[in-house]
C-alpha positions as CSV (number, residue, x, y, z in Angstrom):
1,M,-62.2,-37.9,-49.6
2,V,-60.7,-35.5,-47.1
3,Q,-63.8,-35.7,-45.0
4,L,-63.8,-39.5,-44.9
5,Q,-60.1,-39.4,-44.0
6,Q,-60.9,-37.2,-41.0
7,I,-63.6,-39.7,-39.9
8,F,-62.0,-43.1,-40.6
9,Q,-58.8,-43.2,-38.7
10,P,-56.9,-46.4,-38.0
11,H,-55.9,-47.4,-34.4
12,Q,-53.3,-45.1,-33.0
13,F,-50.5,-46.9,-31.3
14,V,-49.9,-44.8,-28.2
15,N,-47.6,-46.8,-25.8
16,E,-47.7,-50.0,-27.8
17,D,-45.2,-51.7,-30.2
18,H,-48.0,-54.1,-31.2
19,I,-51.5,-55.2,-30.5
20,D,-52.5,-58.8,-30.0
21,L,-55.8,-59.8,-31.7
22,Y,-57.8,-63.0,-31.6
23,H,-60.0,-64.2,-34.5
24,V,-62.7,-66.9,-34.2
25,Y,-63.3,-68.9,-37.4
26,D,-64.7,-72.2,-38.6
27,N,-65.6,-74.1,-41.8
28,L,-68.5,-71.6,-42.5
29,S,-66.4,-68.5,-41.9
30,R,-66.0,-65.8,-44.6
31,T,-62.7,-65.0,-43.0
32,P,-60.9,-68.3,-42.3
33,Y,-57.3,-68.7,-41.2
34,E,-55.1,-70.5,-43.6
35,H,-51.7,-71.8,-42.3
36,G,-48.8,-70.1,-44.0
37,V,-51.0,-67.5,-45.5
38,G,-53.0,-65.8,-42.7
39,I,-56.6,-64.7,-42.5
40,N,-58.3,-64.6,-45.9
41,C,-61.0,-62.1,-46.4
42,D,-63.7,-63.6,-48.7
43,D,-64.3,-60.2,-50.4
44,P,-63.9,-61.0,-54.1
45,N,-62.6,-57.5,-54.8
46,D,-59.0,-58.5,-54.1
47,Y,-57.1,-55.3,-55.0
48,V,-55.2,-52.5,-53.3
49,M,-56.8,-49.2,-53.0
50,N,-57.1,-46.3,-50.6
51,A,-58.9,-47.3,-47.4
52,W,-61.5,-44.5,-47.7
53,H,-62.8,-46.0,-50.9
54,V,-63.9,-49.2,-49.1
55,I,-64.3,-48.2,-45.4
56,T,-67.8,-46.7,-45.4
57,P,-70.6,-46.8,-42.9
58,S,-72.7,-49.1,-45.1
59,A,-69.8,-51.5,-45.5
60,M,-69.3,-51.5,-41.7
61,R,-73.0,-52.1,-41.1
62,R,-73.1,-54.9,-43.6
63,H,-70.0,-56.6,-42.0
64,L,-71.6,-56.4,-38.5
65,D,-75.0,-57.8,-39.7
66,W,-74.9,-61.4,-38.4
67,N,-77.3,-62.4,-41.1
68,N,-75.3,-61.0,-44.0
69,R,-73.5,-63.6,-46.1
70,I,-72.2,-61.1,-48.6
71,P,-68.4,-60.9,-48.2
72,T,-66.9,-57.6,-46.9
73,Q,-63.4,-56.4,-46.6
74,F,-63.4,-56.5,-42.8
75,V,-62.3,-59.2,-40.3
76,S,-63.6,-59.2,-36.7
77,F,-61.2,-59.7,-33.8
78,Y,-61.3,-59.8,-30.0
79,D,-58.7,-58.0,-28.0
80,N,-58.1,-60.9,-25.6
81,M,-58.3,-64.7,-25.6
82,A,-60.9,-64.9,-22.8
83,D,-63.4,-62.9,-24.9
84,A,-62.7,-64.9,-28.0
85,S,-63.3,-68.1,-26.1
86,Q,-67.0,-67.3,-25.6
87,P,-68.0,-67.3,-29.3
88,L,-65.7,-70.3,-29.8
89,D,-67.8,-72.2,-27.3
90,Q,-71.0,-70.9,-28.7
91,R,-70.1,-71.9,-32.2
92,R,-69.0,-75.4,-31.1
93,G,-72.4,-75.8,-29.5
94,R,-74.3,-74.7,-32.6
95,P,-73.6,-77.1,-35.5
96,I,-76.6,-76.0,-37.5
97,V,-76.6,-72.4,-38.8
98,W,-79.9,-71.8,-40.4
99,G,-79.7,-70.5,-44.0
100,V,-75.9,-71.0,-44.1
101,G,-75.1,-74.7,-43.5
102,L,-73.6,-77.3,-41.1
103,R,-70.8,-76.2,-38.9
104,D,-68.2,-78.8,-38.1
105,P,-67.5,-78.2,-34.4
106,N,-64.0,-79.6,-34.8
107,T,-63.2,-76.7,-37.2
108,V,-63.9,-73.9,-34.7
109,R,-60.6,-72.3,-33.8
110,I,-59.0,-69.1,-32.6
111,A,-56.2,-67.5,-34.7
112,H,-53.8,-65.2,-32.8
113,V,-52.6,-62.2,-34.8
114,R,-49.9,-59.8,-33.6
115,L,-50.3,-56.5,-35.4
116,P,-47.1,-54.4,-35.2
117,R,-46.9,-50.6,-35.2
118,G,-46.4,-49.3,-38.7
119,T,-48.4,-52.0,-40.4
120,N,-50.4,-51.1,-43.5
121,I,-53.5,-52.8,-42.0
122,W,-56.1,-50.6,-40.6
123,A,-57.5,-51.7,-37.2
124,F,-60.4,-50.2,-35.3
125,S,-61.4,-50.9,-31.8
126,R,-65.1,-50.9,-30.9
127,P,-65.0,-47.5,-29.2
128,E,-63.1,-46.1,-32.2
129,M,-65.7,-47.5,-34.6
130,V,-68.5,-46.1,-32.5
131,N,-67.0,-42.7,-32.5
132,M,-66.5,-42.8,-36.3
133,M,-70.1,-44.0,-36.9
134,D,-71.4,-41.3,-34.6
135,V,-70.7,-38.8,-37.4
136,F,-73.4,-40.6,-39.5
137,G,-76.2,-40.3,-36.9
138,S,-77.6,-42.0,-33.9
139,S,-78.9,-45.1,-35.9
140,A,-75.3,-45.9,-37.1
141,R,-74.0,-45.5,-33.5
142,R,-76.9,-47.7,-32.2
143,D,-76.1,-50.3,-34.9
144,M,-72.5,-50.5,-33.5
145,F,-73.8,-51.2,-30.0
146,M,-76.3,-53.7,-31.1
147,T,-74.1,-55.7,-33.4
148,S,-70.6,-55.8,-31.9
149,E,-69.4,-57.2,-28.6
150,A,-67.6,-55.1,-26.0
151,N,-64.1,-56.4,-26.8
152,E,-64.6,-57.1,-30.5
């Protein structure tokens, strides 16, 4: 447990009171935004536990695997609206998702989340995740580069 706590560290707010994040979702998303509730994670294990029990290299890899349809406890964000707009446009132009279903282009949206300092939500930037995964070997680090976008 202590070793994992040393590896998996949430984003450190240095000169920030908050960070703004942008989440792309649609009718096929495992992490849709619901008005008045927020972003729902489709992981059926809805319980509170210490982060190091669920934040593992295999869980991160499973989340970042675009072909995985098994729910995870993670939600992907972009750090700016411009970068979030690219997958928004891609999804709108791709109504058929093989092996998953039909995407309604009218449901593709971007949710804006402002995460304040002192929140109990753990956030990792891509560089922070790459550094954490580096501990588990070059294949884990390579997976991060191959499966995540620069500002995700």
